Structure formats: structure tokens, C-alpha cells
N, C-alpha and C positions, 0 to 999 in steps of 0.2 A: 505494501498499496504506498505512494505514497505522498509524501509531504509535501501538504500545502503551500506555498510562500509569497506576500509580498513583500514586493521593494519598493521603501518611502530614499528617500535621494534629490533632491533638486541641482543636480547633475550628473547630464543626460550618457555623458562619456563611462565615467563607475557604475550606473545599473546596467549599460551596455553590457561592458564586461562581467559583472560581477552578473547577475545574470544569463551568460554563455557558459560562462561557470558551473552556476550551478545547477543547469538542467543540461552539465555533463557528465550527474550523477542521475545510476542508476533510481534512486529514490524519494528524489524529490523534485520538484515542479516547482517553475515562476508561473502565478494565477494572474496577476495585477502589478504592476508597477506606477509611483504616481510620482510626483514630480514639487510639489506641496503636502505639507500636514492635516489639512483640511480634509484635501480624497486622502489621502492613508487615513482619514475615519469615515469617511464616508466609503471608500468602499473594501475596506472591511468588514464594514454590514452586509453588504452584497456577495461579497465570495466567500469568505465567514475563511480564513487557512489560519493552518498552524500555526504560524509565525510571520512574523514581521518586522521585517530587519530594520531599524526604523531610524536618520539619518538625525539632530536634533538642531539644528542653524536650519531651520527652512525656511519659502515666503508663505504666508498667507494665516498662521498654524504654526507656529515650533512645536519642534518630535517627541520634547515633551509633555503638555497641554494635550498634544495627540494621544500619546501612550496614555494618558490619566479619562478619556472618553475613552479610548477603545477598549480599554481594558474594565470602562464600567456598563459600555454597553453587552461589552462579552468574557467576564473571566476564562474566558476554557480561552481564548489566544493568547499567546507567549510573542513577547516583543521584546526585540532581543534592542539594543543600540548599539549602531559602526557610529563614533565620532572620532573626527579628532581631539576630539576633548579630553585627556587625558587624565589630570587631578577630583581631587577630593568630591570640589562643587558636584560638574557636574553628574559626577554615577552616582552620587545619593539622590539627589535631582529624578534621575530614572530608577533608581529602583524604590522612592518613596512613591511615584507616578507610579506603579506597575510591573517594572521591565524586571522578564525574568533571565535581563543576561546584558552585557557590556564588555562590548569591548572598544579597539583603538582602531584607523583604518589603514595603521603601522600592522594590523597586522598577519598574517600570510591566508589563505582562505582552507589552509585541511585545522586552522585552527578553527575558525570560520562555521564547516559543518559539527566538528565533535562540540561547538556549543548550540550547534541547532540541531540536537541529534539530544544533547544535553537538557533539555530546557521538554523539547515534546516529551520526555519521559522522567519528570518532573523537579528535576531537578533545574537546581538557582547555578551560573556560569557568568566569573570573571579573568577576565583579561589581565596574564601574569605581570602587566602595565602596576594592576591597582588593587593587586590582591590586600599587600599595604596597610588598605583603605580598610575597615572596618567597618562595609554597608551589613551584612549580621543584627552586629548591635546596635547601630544607628537607630537601622526599624524595630528590632524587639523592643527593647531599650526604655523608648522614647517615643513611640506611636502614640502616643495624643497631643504632642507637639505642632507646636500648626506649619504651617505649611509654607517653607518664606524664600520658594521660588521668587526673585524678583521683589523683593520686600514678603510688601504687607496686601500686596494686590490681590483680587479677587479674583477667580479665574478667566469671568468677564471682560475684569479690567487691562487685564496681562491679554487680554484675542483683540483690547482697540486700540492700547497702547502697542502689540504690533503690528497693526492694522493702521495708525497713525504713524509708523517708522517709516511705513512700506511708502505712505504719500500718499497713503488714501485721503481725500479730502471729506467731513462728518458724512455728508450727504452719497456715498461710497460706502464707506463702515459701515452707513444706517438700511444699508437694501444687502450688503453680506449677511448682517448680522441678523436681516429682519428683527428692525427696531423703529424706532423714532430717531429721525435729527435730531430732538430735545435732550436721550434716552445716553443719546453718545456724544452730546457737549458736558451734561452730565458726568460721564461717567469720567470725560475728560480732566475734568474739573477737580472730582477724588483725587481719580494719576495724578495730577502734577504736586499736589493739598500734600498729598501720604508719602511718594519722592519730592519735595520739597523742590521740582522744578519746574521754572514757569514760561518754555520758549519749546517747539516743536522739533529744531535743531537739537540742542541737548536731552532729548526725550527719545529722539530718535538713536546717539549717542549713546544716551545708558541700555537701549532694548540692544544695541547692536555688540557691548560688552558685560553686556550679561549670561547672551550667547542666542533669548528671546529669536533674531529674526538674522537671517547670512544676508539683507539687504545692505549690502558697503556704500556707503557716503562718499557723497564725491569731496574734491579734494580743495 
């Protein structure tokens, strides 16, 4: 029986290469590939994959919030983070969001296949680069600690912040999130007050620095 996999990464050449390698495996199949986090959530509902291989910094919705939404909708889906980030902060964010595995993009393909098999058999997998980070203790010992990805922002505020940072207007954000422009403006005000940042350029810089978006600021 094949392991069905969804690829979520905003670099097309990386996805194409990874898809080719995966489909050379006799027991693995790529059922879909997407280039943003919101599409990853939508197609996870449609295709119900066994595994989602998830980048962290992606357009529209970052991989951390996308993971949280996917797991909330279907706890049986296993998410493996495959990211350029190799530090404690991002690994902690992903495991707290519900990921079952975390690897860096410097890993070899054999390690990725090992991680896929590991998570579908009910185990957690961490890249050797971050094994010194005690993720298990973090999750088990402080389960009630407030999730602090991007400070004290709520899930919806993070979504609004990411879209603003990616250059979307208030109206465009409202359309994408299916809310009113007044609601978006209210969220933006709350975001600025919570972060003590009061202009869009600095909001965008904050979003990039926190890994919320892969959007590149023009110099």
C-alpha cells in the first residue's frame, strides 16, 4: 500500500526534484503539490494524504499555521517540516503546531524517506541537527503555555499580518479571509498595538524576521 504524500513548498524546482525522488520509491506516491500554506490546508482536506511535507516560510499562510489547521481538521495526517531553519525556535513552533517530524533542507533524501516511514508508523522524527533541542520536554512539560509564535498574536491576527506583509490591501485581505474590511482594519490596529509597531513597512520586516512569510522586502 502506497504512502500518499502532499508537497508544500514555494520553490517549484525544489518541489519537482523532490517529487521525482519520492515517486522513484515503490511504496510512496505524491498526490498533490502546492506553493502556499493556504492551498496546503485546502488540498489536505481534498486528498487526505498520509503525510504532508511542509516548508515553513510560504506565501499566503505560513507552514506553522497551516500545520495547525491541517492537524485540527484531520489529526491522522502526519506533517513533516522540511525547512532551511535549524534552530530551536522554529522546531518548537512546528512541534507545538502538531508536526510529527522536523528536518532541515540540508538532509539527504534517504533521511527524508526514513522520516516518512517513521511518522506513518506512529513515531516522531527529528533531524540530527536539532536533536539537542528537547522538543519532547517542551511539549510535555508545558502543555498549557500560551503559544507564542509571533508574540501574543492570535491565529487570525497572524493571517492578517502575513497578508499585509505580502502587500495585500485591506480590501484584498478581507476578500481572501471572507471578512469585512472593517474587521481587517480592526485586526491591523490590534496587531500594531500588541507589537508596538505602527507602520506597514516595519510590520513586513517583523513578519519576515519571524519566518511568517517568505516575501522579500525590496531594498
